[in-house]
N, CA, C, O and the ligand as a Tripos MOL2 file, in Angstrom:
@<TRIPOS>MOLECULE
protein
  273   271    69     0     0
PROTEIN
NO_CHARGES

@<TRIPOS>ATOM
      1 N         -36.9130   67.1420   13.6370 N.3       1 MET1
      2 CA        -38.3720   66.9370   13.6770 C.3       1 MET1
      3 C         -38.9610   67.2280   12.2900 C.2       1 MET1
      4 O         -38.8020   68.3330   11.7720 O.2       1 MET1
      5 N         -39.6320   66.2540   11.6950 N.am      2 PRO2
      6 CA        -40.0810   66.4270   10.3110 C.3       2 PRO2
      7 C         -41.2340   67.4310   10.1650 C.2       2 PRO2
      8 O         -41.1640   68.3450    9.3430 O.2       2 PRO2
      9 N         -42.2850   67.2570   10.9620 N.am      3 ASN3
     10 CA        -43.4480   68.1390   10.8220 C.3       3 ASN3
     11 C         -43.5720   69.0140   12.0430 C.2       3 ASN3
     12 O         -44.2330   68.6450   13.0130 O.2       3 ASN3
     13 N         -42.9420   70.1710   12.0030 N.am      4 ASN4
     14 CA        -42.9990   70.9830   13.2130 C.3       4 ASN4
     15 C         -43.8350   72.2400   13.0290 C.2       4 ASN4
     16 O         -43.6400   73.2560   13.6970 O.2       4 ASN4
     17 N         -44.7850   72.1300   12.0860 N.am      5 ARG5
     18 CA        -45.7250   73.2360   11.9230 C.3       5 ARG5
     19 C         -47.1510   72.7140   12.0000 C.2       5 ARG5
     20 O         -47.4500   71.6000   11.5680 O.2       5 ARG5
     21 N         -48.0240   73.5470   12.5620 N.am      6 CYS6
     22 CA        -49.4340   73.1820   12.6540 C.3       6 CYS6
     23 C         -50.0000   72.9930   11.2510 C.2       6 CYS6
     24 O         -49.8650   73.8720   10.4000 O.2       6 CYS6
     25 N         -50.6470   71.8230   11.0050 N.am      7 VAL7
     26 CA        -51.1780   71.5740    9.6620 C.3       7 VAL7
     27 C         -52.3890   72.4480    9.3810 C.2       7 VAL7
     28 O         -52.7850   72.6160    8.2280 O.2       7 VAL7
     29 N         -52.9710   72.9980   10.4250 N.am      8 SER8
     30 CA        -54.1620   73.8090   10.2300 C.3       8 SER8
     31 C         -53.8280   75.2750    9.9550 C.2       8 SER8
     32 O         -54.3820   75.8760    9.0350 O.2       8 SER8
     33 N         -52.9250   75.8500   10.7500 N.am      9 CYS9
     34 CA        -52.6580   77.2800   10.5960 C.3       9 CYS9
     35 C         -51.2010   77.6030   10.2650 C.2       9 CYS9
     36 O         -50.8750   78.7540    9.9740 O.2       9 CYS9
     37 N         -50.3210   76.5970   10.3080 N.am     10 GLY10
     38 CA        -48.9270   76.8370    9.9290 C.3      10 GLY10
     39 C         -48.0480   77.3920   11.0230 C.2      10 GLY10
     40 O         -46.8800   77.7000   10.7860 O.2      10 GLY10
     41 N         -48.6010   77.5240   12.2340 N.am     11 ALA11
     42 CA        -47.7950   78.0460   13.3450 C.3      11 ALA11
     43 C         -46.6860   77.0620   13.6960 C.2      11 ALA11
     44 O         -46.8570   75.8490   13.5790 O.2      11 ALA11
     45 N         -45.5460   77.6020   14.1290 N.am     12 GLU12
     46 CA        -44.4680   76.7420   14.5660 C.3      12 GLU12
     47 C         -44.8660   76.0670   15.8790 C.2      12 GLU12
     48 O         -45.4410   76.7000   16.7640 O.2      12 GLU12
     49 N         -44.5520   74.7790   15.9930 N.am     13 LEU13
     50 CA        -45.0290   74.0130   17.1430 C.3      13 LEU13
     51 C         -43.9490   73.8000   18.1850 C.2      13 LEU13
     52 O         -42.7640   73.6920   17.8710 O.2      13 LEU13
     53 N         -44.3880   73.7430   19.4300 N.am     14 THR14
     54 CA        -43.4890   73.3540   20.5070 C.3      14 THR14
     55 C         -43.6050   71.8430   20.7080 C.2      14 THR14
     56 O         -44.5310   71.2050   20.2060 O.2      14 THR14
     57 N         -42.6600   71.2920   21.4420 N.am     15 GLN15
     58 CA        -42.7210   69.8600   21.7400 C.3      15 GLN15
     59 C         -43.9950   69.5160   22.5190 C.2      15 GLN15
     60 O         -44.5670   68.4390   22.3490 O.2      15 GLN15
     61 N         -44.4270   70.4490   23.3750 N.am     16 ASP16
     62 CA        -45.6580   70.2170   24.1330 C.3      16 ASP16
     63 C         -46.8650   70.0910   23.2130 C.2      16 ASP16
     64 O         -47.7410   69.2580   23.4420 O.2      16 ASP16
     65 N         -46.9080   70.9230   22.1680 N.am     17 GLU17
     66 CA        -48.0560   70.8810   21.2640 C.3      17 GLU17
     67 C         -48.0600   69.5840   20.4570 C.2      17 GLU17
     68 O         -49.1120   68.9960   20.2090 O.2      17 GLU17
     69 N         -46.8660   69.1500   20.0510 N.am     18 ILE18
     70 CA        -46.7680   67.8800   19.3380 C.3      18 ILE18
     71 C         -47.1940   66.7370   20.2660 C.2      18 ILE18
     72 O         -47.9210   65.8310   19.8600 O.2      18 ILE18
     73 N         -46.7270   66.7970   21.5170 N.am     19 GLY19
     74 CA        -47.1140   65.7810   22.4990 C.3      19 GLY19
     75 C         -48.6150   65.7800   22.7460 C.2      19 GLY19
     76 O         -49.2350   64.7210   22.8490 O.2      19 GLY19
     77 N         -49.1950   66.9670   22.8410 N.am     20 ALA20
     78 CA        -50.6290   67.0660   23.1020 C.3      20 ALA20
     79 C         -51.4260   66.4880   21.9400 C.2      20 ALA20
     80 O         -52.4330   65.8140   22.1530 O.2      20 ALA20
     81 N         -50.9760   66.7500   20.6980 N.am     21 THR21
     82 CA        -51.6470   66.1670   19.5330 C.3      21 THR21
     83 C         -51.6130   64.6500   19.6260 C.2      21 THR21
     84 O         -52.6130   63.9790   19.3720 O.2      21 THR21
     85 N         -50.4530   64.1140   19.9940 N.am     22 LYS22
     86 CA        -50.3400   62.6540   20.0900 C.3      22 LYS22
     87 C         -51.2590   62.0990   21.1620 C.2      22 LYS22
     88 O         -51.8770   61.0510   20.9700 O.2      22 LYS22
     89 N         -51.3570   62.7940   22.2920 N.am     23 LYS23
     90 CA        -52.2280   62.3410   23.3770 C.3      23 LYS23
     91 C         -53.6870   62.4160   22.9660 C.2      23 LYS23
     92 O         -54.4600   61.4950   23.2290 O.2      23 LYS23
     93 N         -54.0660   63.5210   22.3150 N.am     24 LEU24
     94 CA        -55.4800   63.7740   22.0530 C.3      24 LEU24
     95 C         -55.9690   63.0800   20.7940 C.2      24 LEU24
     96 O         -57.1300   62.6760   20.7220 O.2      24 LEU24
     97 N         -55.1000   62.9360   19.8030 N.am     25 ILE25
     98 CA        -55.5380   62.3710   18.5230 C.3      25 ILE25
     99 C         -55.0370   60.9470   18.3840 C.2      25 ILE25
    100 O         -55.8310   60.0080   18.3330 O.2      25 ILE25
    101 N         -53.7260   60.7810   18.3240 N.am     26 SER26
    102 CA        -53.1850   59.4340   18.1890 C.3      26 SER26
    103 C         -51.6970   59.4680   18.4260 C.2      26 SER26
    104 O         -51.0050   60.4000   18.0170 O.2      26 SER26
    105 N         -51.2150   58.4390   19.0920 N.am     27 ARG27
    106 CA        -49.7750   58.2820   19.3040 C.3      27 ARG27
    107 C         -49.0240   58.2750   17.9790 C.2      27 ARG27
    108 O         -47.8870   58.7380   17.8860 O.2      27 ARG27
    109 N         -49.6870   57.7380   16.9570 N.am     28 GLY28
    110 CA        -49.0280   57.6150   15.6570 C.3      28 GLY28
    111 C         -49.2810   58.8090   14.7490 C.2      28 GLY28
    112 O         -48.9870   58.7450   13.5550 O.2      28 GLY28
    113 N         -49.8180   59.8920   15.2880 N.am     29 ALA29
    114 CA        -50.1340   61.0610   14.4710 C.3      29 ALA29
    115 C         -48.8850   61.5510   13.7370 C.2      29 ALA29
    116 O         -47.7840   61.5710   14.2860 O.2      29 ALA29
    117 N         -49.0890   61.9380   12.5050 N.am     30 GLU30
    118 CA        -47.9650   62.4850   11.7450 C.3      30 GLU30
    119 C         -48.2190   63.9310   11.3490 C.2      30 GLU30
    120 O         -47.3570   64.6030   10.7820 O.2      30 GLU30
    121 N         -49.4210   64.3920   11.6620 N.am     31 GLU31
    122 CA        -49.7510   65.7940   11.4420 C.3      31 GLU31
    123 C         -50.1050   66.3590   12.8010 C.2      31 GLU31
    124 O         -50.8340   65.7420   13.5770 O.2      31 GLU31
    125 N         -49.5780   67.5430   13.0800 N.am     32 PHE32
    126 CA        -49.7310   68.0840   14.4260 C.3      32 PHE32
    127 C         -50.4060   69.4490   14.4080 C.2      32 PHE32
    128 O         -50.4040   70.1520   13.3970 O.2      32 PHE32
    129 N         -50.9760   69.7990   15.5380 N.am     33 TYR33
    130 CA        -51.7150   71.0490   15.6580 C.3      33 TYR33
    131 C         -51.1840   71.8850   16.8150 C.2      33 TYR33
    132 O         -50.6940   71.3590   17.8150 O.2      33 TYR33
    133 N         -51.2940   73.1900   16.6540 N.am     34 CYS34
    134 CA        -50.9310   74.0840   17.7520 C.3      34 CYS34
    135 C         -52.0580   74.0840   18.7890 C.2      34 CYS34
    136 O         -53.1550   73.6000   18.5110 O.2      34 CYS34
    137 N         -51.7940   74.6180   19.9650 N.am     35 LEU35
    138 CA        -52.8060   74.5950   21.0240 C.3      35 LEU35
    139 C         -54.0960   75.3160   20.6370 C.2      35 LEU35
    140 O         -55.1800   74.7910   20.8950 O.2      35 LEU35
    141 N         -54.0190   76.5000   20.0270 N.am     36 PRO36
    142 CA        -55.2870   77.1570   19.6480 C.3      36 PRO36
    143 C         -56.1300   76.3040   18.6980 C.2      36 PRO36
    144 O         -57.3540   76.2640   18.8240 O.2      36 PRO36
    145 N         -55.4820   75.6190   17.7450 N.am     37 CYS37
    146 CA        -56.2340   74.7750   16.8080 C.3      37 CYS37
    147 C         -56.7610   73.5180   17.5040 C.2      37 CYS37
    148 O         -57.8780   73.0830   17.2260 O.2      37 CYS37
    149 N         -55.9720   72.9350   18.4010 N.am     38 LEU38
    150 CA        -56.4570   71.7800   19.1730 C.3      38 LEU38
    151 C         -57.6560   72.1840   20.0190 C.2      38 LEU38
    152 O         -58.6660   71.4810   20.0640 O.2      38 LEU38
    153 N         -57.5320   73.3260   20.6870 N.am     39 ALA39
    154 CA        -58.6110   73.8000   21.5550 C.3      39 ALA39
    155 C         -59.8900   73.9870   20.7400 C.2      39 ALA39
    156 O         -60.9790   73.6190   21.1830 O.2      39 ALA39
    157 N         -59.7470   74.5610   19.5450 N.am     40 ARG40
    158 CA        -60.9140   74.7980   18.7060 C.3      40 ARG40
    159 C         -61.5360   73.4670   18.2840 C.2      40 ARG40
    160 O         -62.7540   73.3030   18.3500 O.2      40 ARG40
    161 N         -60.7020   72.5140   17.8490 N.am     41 SER41
    162 CA        -61.3020   71.2920   17.3280 C.3      41 SER41
    163 C         -61.8900   70.4230   18.4390 C.2      41 SER41
    164 O         -62.8160   69.6510   18.1910 O.2      41 SER41
    165 N         -61.3620   70.5400   19.6610 N.am     42 PHE42
    166 CA        -61.9470   69.7710   20.7630 C.3      42 PHE42
    167 C         -62.9390   70.6000   21.5710 C.2      42 PHE42
    168 O         -63.4830   70.1240   22.5670 O.2      42 PHE42
    169 N         -63.1750   71.8450   21.1410 N.am     43 LYS43
    170 CA        -64.1360   72.7230   21.8030 C.3      43 LYS43
    171 C         -63.8340   72.8590   23.2980 C.2      43 LYS43
    172 O         -64.7270   72.7680   24.1410 O.2      43 LYS43
    173 N         -62.5680   73.0750   23.5990 N.am     44 VAL44
    174 CA        -62.1560   73.3520   24.9740 C.3      44 VAL44
    175 C         -61.2910   74.6080   24.9490 C.2      44 VAL44
    176 O         -60.9430   75.1200   23.8860 O.2      44 VAL44
    177 N         -60.9480   75.0980   26.1570 N.am     45 SER45
    178 CA        -60.1200   76.2930   26.1980 C.3      45 SER45
    179 C         -58.6480   75.9050   26.1300 C.2      45 SER45
    180 O         -58.2470   74.8050   26.5100 O.2      45 SER45
    181 N         -57.8540   76.8610   25.6260 N.am     46 GLU46
    182 CA        -56.4060   76.6290   25.5900 C.3      46 GLU46
    183 C         -55.8590   76.3860   26.9780 C.2      46 GLU46
    184 O         -54.9500   75.5750   27.1600 O.2      46 GLU46
    185 N         -56.4170   77.0950   27.9790 N.am     47 SER47
    186 CA        -55.8690   76.9540   29.3300 C.3      47 SER47
    187 C         -56.1370   75.5480   29.8680 C.2      47 SER47
    188 O         -55.3350   75.0140   30.6340 O.2      47 SER47
    189 N         -57.2640   74.9470   29.4680 N.am     48 LEU48
    190 CA        -57.5330   73.5710   29.8830 C.3      48 LEU48
    191 C         -56.4720   72.6470   29.2810 C.2      48 LEU48
    192 O         -55.9610   71.7490   29.9510 O.2      48 LEU48
    193 N         -56.1520   72.8820   28.0110 N.am     49 LEU49
    194 CA        -55.1170   72.0470   27.3780 C.3      49 LEU49
    195 C         -53.7830   72.2140   28.0860 C.2      49 LEU49
    196 O         -53.0500   71.2460   28.2880 O.2      49 LEU49
    197 N         -53.4720   73.4690   28.4660 N.am     50 ARG50
    198 CA        -52.2060   73.6880   29.1860 C.3      50 ARG50
    199 C         -52.1950   72.9360   30.5150 C.2      50 ARG50
    200 O         -51.1770   72.3730   30.9170 O.2      50 ARG50
    201 N         -53.3530   72.9390   31.1910 N.am     51 GLU51
    202 CA        -53.4310   72.1830   32.4450 C.3      51 GLU51
    203 C         -53.2100   70.7010   32.2080 C.2      51 GLU51
    204 O         -52.5170   70.0340   32.9760 O.2      51 GLU51
    205 N         -53.8120   70.1860   31.1260 N.am     52 LYS52
    206 CA        -53.6450   68.7650   30.8080 C.3      52 LYS52
    207 C         -52.1800   68.4620   30.5050 C.2      52 LYS52
    208 O         -51.6480   67.4360   30.9310 O.2      52 LYS52
    209 N         -51.5330   69.3650   29.7640 N.am     53 ILE53
    210 CA        -50.1140   69.1550   29.4400 C.3      53 ILE53
    211 C         -49.2960   69.0850   30.7260 C.2      53 ILE53
    212 O         -48.4260   68.2270   30.8720 O.2      53 ILE53
    213 N         -49.5820   69.9960   31.6570 N.am     54 GLU54
    214 CA        -48.8400   69.9720   32.9230 C.3      54 GLU54
    215 C         -49.1270   68.6840   33.6880 C.2      54 GLU54
    216 O         -48.2430   68.1350   34.3450 O.2      54 GLU54
    217 N         -50.3770   68.2000   33.5990 N.am     55 TYR55
    218 CA        -50.7160   66.9490   34.2590 C.3      55 TYR55
    219 C         -49.9360   65.7960   33.6250 C.2      55 TYR55
    220 O         -49.3360   64.9810   34.3260 O.2      55 TYR55
    221 N         -49.9510   65.7370   32.2860 N.am     56 TRP56
    222 CA        -49.2380   64.6530   31.6030 C.3      56 TRP56
    223 C         -47.7490   64.7180   31.9250 C.2      56 TRP56
    224 O         -47.0950   63.6960   32.1320 O.2      56 TRP56
    225 N         -47.2260   65.9590   31.9610 N.am     57 ARG57
    226 CA        -45.8110   66.1020   32.2790 C.3      57 ARG57
    227 C         -45.5310   65.5490   33.6880 C.2      57 ARG57
    228 O         -44.5320   64.8690   33.9250 O.2      57 ARG57
    229 N         -46.4510   65.8660   34.6110 N.am     58 SER58
    230 CA        -46.2420   65.4450   36.0030 C.3      58 SER58
    231 C         -46.2960   63.9290   36.1490 C.2      58 SER58
    232 O         -45.7520   63.3770   37.1050 O.2      58 SER58
    233 N         -46.9520   63.2500   35.2000 N.am     59 THR59
    234 CA        -46.9920   61.7860   35.2600 C.3      59 THR59
    235 C         -45.7310   61.1860   34.6550 C.2      59 THR59
    236 O         -45.5500   59.9690   34.6620 O.2      59 THR59
    237 N         -44.8580   62.0470   34.1310 N.am     60 GLY60
    238 CA        -43.6050   61.5590   33.5700 C.3      60 GLY60
    239 C         -43.7400   61.0760   32.1410 C.2      60 GLY60
    240 O         -42.8800   60.3470   31.6460 O.2      60 GLY60
    241 N         -44.8190   61.4790   31.4700 N.am     61 CYS61
    242 CA        -45.0220   61.0680   30.0820 C.3      61 CYS61
    243 C         -43.8480   61.5270   29.2150 C.2      61 CYS61
    244 O         -43.4340   62.6860   29.2470 O.2      61 CYS61
    245 N         -43.3290   60.5740   28.4400 N.am     62 SER62
    246 CA        -42.1290   60.8680   27.6520 C.3      62 SER62
    247 C         -42.3960   61.8230   26.4840 C.2      62 SER62
    248 O         -41.4560   62.3060   25.8530 O.2      62 SER62
    249 N         -43.6650   62.0950   26.1980 N.am     63 LEU63
    250 CA        -43.9770   63.0170   25.1010 C.3      63 LEU63
    251 C         -43.7020   64.4700   25.4890 C.2      63 LEU63
    252 O         -43.6160   65.3530   24.6350 O.2      63 LEU63
    253 N         -43.5680   64.6950   26.7930 N.am     64 PHE64
    254 CA        -43.3940   66.0610   27.2750 C.3      64 PHE64
    255 C         -42.0680   66.2050   27.9890 C.2      64 PHE64
    256 O         -41.7790   65.4860   28.9460 O.2      64 PHE64
    257 N         -41.2850   67.1220   27.5240 N.am     65 ALA65
    258 CA        -39.9840   67.3410   28.1470 C.3      65 ALA65
    259 C         -40.1810   67.8760   29.5570 C.2      65 ALA65
    260 O         -41.0860   68.6780   29.7910 O.2      65 ALA65
    261 N         -39.3530   67.4480   30.4960 N.am     66 PRO66
    262 CA        -39.4560   68.0020   31.8470 C.3      66 PRO66
    263 C         -39.2150   69.5040   31.8200 C.2      66 PRO66
    264 O         -38.4490   70.0080   30.9990 O.2      66 PRO66
    265 N         -39.8710   70.2060   32.7190 N.am     67 LYS67
    266 CA        -39.6780   71.6570   32.8190 C.3      67 LYS67
    267 C         -38.2470   71.9730   33.2230 C.2      67 LYS67
    268 O         -37.6530   71.3210   34.0820 O.2      67 LYS67
    269 N         -37.7160   73.0100   32.5600 N.am     68 GLU68
    270 CA        -36.3270   73.3850   32.8930 C.3      68 GLU68
    271 C         -36.3050   74.2430   34.1460 C.2      68 GLU68
    272 O         -35.2350   74.6600   34.5900 O.2      68 GLU68
    273 ZN        -52.7600   75.9510   14.4330 Zn       69 ZN69
@<TRIPOS>BOND
     1     1     2 1
     2     2     3 1
     3     3     4 2
     4     3     5 am
     5     5     6 1
     6     6     7 1
     7     7     8 2
     8     7     9 am
     9     9    10 1
    10    10    11 1
    11    11    12 2
    12    11    13 am
    13    13    14 1
    14    14    15 1
    15    15    16 2
    16    15    17 am
    17    17    18 1
    18    18    19 1
    19    19    20 2
    20    19    21 am
    21    21    22 1
    22    22    23 1
    23    23    24 2
    24    23    25 am
    25    25    26 1
    26    26    27 1
    27    27    28 2
    28    27    29 am
    29    29    30 1
    30    30    31 1
    31    31    32 2
    32    31    33 am
    33    33    34 1
    34    34    35 1
    35    35    36 2
    36    35    37 am
    37    37    38 1
    38    38    39 1
    39    39    40 2
    40    39    41 am
    41    41    42 1
    42    42    43 1
    43    43    44 2
    44    43    45 am
    45    45    46 1
    46    46    47 1
    47    47    48 2
    48    47    49 am
    49    49    50 1
    50    50    51 1
    51    51    52 2
    52    51    53 am
    53    53    54 1
    54    54    55 1
    55    55    56 2
    56    55    57 am
    57    57    58 1
    58    58    59 1
    59    59    60 2
    60    59    61 am
    61    61    62 1
    62    62    63 1
    63    63    64 2
    64    63    65 am
    65    65    66 1
    66    66    67 1
    67    67    68 2
    68    67    69 am
    69    69    70 1
    70    70    71 1
    71    71    72 2
    72    71    73 am
    73    73    74 1
    74    74    75 1
    75    75    76 2
    76    75    77 am
    77    77    78 1
    78    78    79 1
    79    79    80 2
    80    79    81 am
    81    81    82 1
    82    82    83 1
    83    83    84 2
    84    83    85 am
    85    85    86 1
    86    86    87 1
    87    87    88 2
    88    87    89 am
    89    89    90 1
    90    90    91 1
    91    91    92 2
    92    91    93 am
    93    93    94 1
    94    94    95 1
    95    95    96 2
    96    95    97 am
    97    97    98 1
    98    98    99 1
    99    99   100 2
   100    99   101 am
   101   101   102 1
   102   102   103 1
   103   103   104 2
   104   103   105 am
   105   105   106 1
   106   106   107 1
   107   107   108 2
   108   107   109 am
   109   109   110 1
   110   110   111 1
   111   111   112 2
   112   111   113 am
   113   113   114 1
   114   114   115 1
   115   115   116 2
   116   115   117 am
   117   117   118 1
   118   118   119 1
   119   119   120 2
   120   119   121 am
   121   121   122 1
   122   122   123 1
   123   123   124 2
   124   123   125 am
   125   125   126 1
   126   126   127 1
   127   127   128 2
   128   127   129 am
   129   129   130 1
   130   130   131 1
   131   131   132 2
   132   131   133 am
   133   133   134 1
   134   134   135 1
   135   135   136 2
   136   135   137 am
   137   137   138 1
   138   138   139 1
   139   139   140 2
   140   139   141 am
   141   141   142 1
   142   142   143 1
   143   143   144 2
   144   143   145 am
   145   145   146 1
   146   146   147 1
   147   147   148 2
   148   147   149 am
   149   149   150 1
   150   150   151 1
   151   151   152 2
   152   151   153 am
   153   153   154 1
   154   154   155 1
   155   155   156 2
   156   155   157 am
   157   157   158 1
   158   158   159 1
   159   159   160 2
   160   159   161 am
   161   161   162 1
   162   162   163 1
   163   163   164 2
   164   163   165 am
   165   165   166 1
   166   166   167 1
   167   167   168 2
   168   167   169 am
   169   169   170 1
   170   170   171 1
   171   171   172 2
   172   171   173 am
   173   173   174 1
   174   174   175 1
   175   175   176 2
   176   175   177 am
   177   177   178 1
   178   178   179 1
   179   179   180 2
   180   179   181 am
   181   181   182 1
   182   182   183 1
   183   183   184 2
   184   183   185 am
   185   185   186 1
   186   186   187 1
   187   187   188 2
   188   187   189 am
   189   189   190 1
   190   190   191 1
   191   191   192 2
   192   191   193 am
   193   193   194 1
   194   194   195 1
   195   195   196 2
   196   195   197 am
   197   197   198 1
   198   198   199 1
   199   199   200 2
   200   199   201 am
   201   201   202 1
   202   202   203 1
   203   203   204 2
   204   203   205 am
   205   205   206 1
   206   206   207 1
   207   207   208 2
   208   207   209 am
   209   209   210 1
   210   210   211 1
   211   211   212 2
   212   211   213 am
   213   213   214 1
   214   214   215 1
   215   215   216 2
   216   215   217 am
   217   217   218 1
   218   218   219 1
   219   219   220 2
   220   219   221 am
   221   221   222 1
   222   222   223 1
   223   223   224 2
   224   223   225 am
   225   225   226 1
   226   226   227 1
   227   227   228 2
   228   227   229 am
   229   229   230 1
   230   230   231 1
   231   231   232 2
   232   231   233 am
   233   233   234 1
   234   234   235 1
   235   235   236 2
   236   235   237 am
   237   237   238 1
   238   238   239 1
   239   239   240 2
   240   239   241 am
   241   241   242 1
   242   242   243 1
   243   243   244 2
   244   243   245 am
   245   245   246 1
   246   246   247 1
   247   247   248 2
   248   247   249 am
   249   249   250 1
   250   250   251 1
   251   251   252 2
   252   251   253 am
   253   253   254 1
   254   254   255 1
   255   255   256 2
   256   255   257 am
   257   257   258 1
   258   258   259 1
   259   259   260 2
   260   259   261 am
   261   261   262 1
   262   262   263 1
   263   263   264 2
   264   263   265 am
   265   265   266 1
   266   266   267 1
   267   267   268 2
   268   267   269 am
   269   269   270 1
   270   270   271 1
   271   271   272 2
@<TRIPOS>SUBSTRUCTURE
     1 MET1         2 RESIDUE 1 A MET
     2 PRO2         6 RESIDUE 1 A PRO
     3 ASN3        10 RESIDUE 1 A ASN
     4 ASN4        14 RESIDUE 1 A ASN
     5 ARG5        18 RESIDUE 1 A ARG
     6 CYS6        22 RESIDUE 1 A CYS
     7 VAL7        26 RESIDUE 1 A VAL
     8 SER8        30 RESIDUE 1 A SER
     9 CYS9        34 RESIDUE 1 A CYS
    10 GLY10       38 RESIDUE 1 A GLY
    11 ALA11       42 RESIDUE 1 A ALA
    12 GLU12       46 RESIDUE 1 A GLU
    13 LEU13       50 RESIDUE 1 A LEU
    14 THR14       54 RESIDUE 1 A THR
    15 GLN15       58 RESIDUE 1 A GLN
    16 ASP16       62 RESIDUE 1 A ASP
    17 GLU17       66 RESIDUE 1 A GLU
    18 ILE18       70 RESIDUE 1 A ILE
    19 GLY19       74 RESIDUE 1 A GLY
    20 ALA20       78 RESIDUE 1 A ALA
    21 THR21       82 RESIDUE 1 A THR
    22 LYS22       86 RESIDUE 1 A LYS
    23 LYS23       90 RESIDUE 1 A LYS
    24 LEU24       94 RESIDUE 1 A LEU
    25 ILE25       98 RESIDUE 1 A ILE
    26 SER26      102 RESIDUE 1 A SER
    27 ARG27      106 RESIDUE 1 A ARG
    28 GLY28      110 RESIDUE 1 A GLY
    29 ALA29      114 RESIDUE 1 A ALA
    30 GLU30      118 RESIDUE 1 A GLU
    31 GLU31      122 RESIDUE 1 A GLU
    32 PHE32      126 RESIDUE 1 A PHE
    33 TYR33      130 RESIDUE 1 A TYR
    34 CYS34      134 RESIDUE 1 A CYS
    35 LEU35      138 RESIDUE 1 A LEU
    36 PRO36      142 RESIDUE 1 A PRO
    37 CYS37      146 RESIDUE 1 A CYS
    38 LEU38      150 RESIDUE 1 A LEU
    39 ALA39      154 RESIDUE 1 A ALA
    40 ARG40      158 RESIDUE 1 A ARG
    41 SER41      162 RESIDUE 1 A SER
    42 PHE42      166 RESIDUE 1 A PHE
    43 LYS43      170 RESIDUE 1 A LYS
    44 VAL44      174 RESIDUE 1 A VAL
    45 SER45      178 RESIDUE 1 A SER
    46 GLU46      182 RESIDUE 1 A GLU
    47 SER47      186 RESIDUE 1 A SER
    48 LEU48      190 RESIDUE 1 A LEU
    49 LEU49      194 RESIDUE 1 A LEU
    50 ARG50      198 RESIDUE 1 A ARG
    51 GLU51      202 RESIDUE 1 A GLU
    52 LYS52      206 RESIDUE 1 A LYS
    53 ILE53      210 RESIDUE 1 A ILE
    54 GLU54      214 RESIDUE 1 A GLU
    55 TYR55      218 RESIDUE 1 A TYR
    56 TRP56      222 RESIDUE 1 A TRP
    57 ARG57      226 RESIDUE 1 A ARG
    58 SER58      230 RESIDUE 1 A SER
    59 THR59      234 RESIDUE 1 A THR
    60 GLY60      238 RESIDUE 1 A GLY
    61 CYS61      242 RESIDUE 1 A CYS
    62 SER62      246 RESIDUE 1 A SER
    63 LEU63      250 RESIDUE 1 A LEU
    64 PHE64      254 RESIDUE 1 A PHE
    65 ALA65      258 RESIDUE 1 A ALA
    66 PRO66      262 RESIDUE 1 A PRO
    67 LYS67      266 RESIDUE 1 A LYS
    68 GLU68      270 RESIDUE 1 A GLU
    69 ZN69       273 GROUP 0 **** ****
């Protein structure tokens, strides 16, 4: 994975955070954000983003790895 750090704060990213950036910003995004930075820029709570990630995962979206 080429860019696996948040471009805003430098935090190491999970696949879910990269997937969430792609969903929220653009499929073609090449810069990714961690959940706290995404939450801040979209003015939502981190827990809402986590719920959305679980929803996207449940739809079988390939951006999110199935839960182990
Ligand atoms: Zn960040």
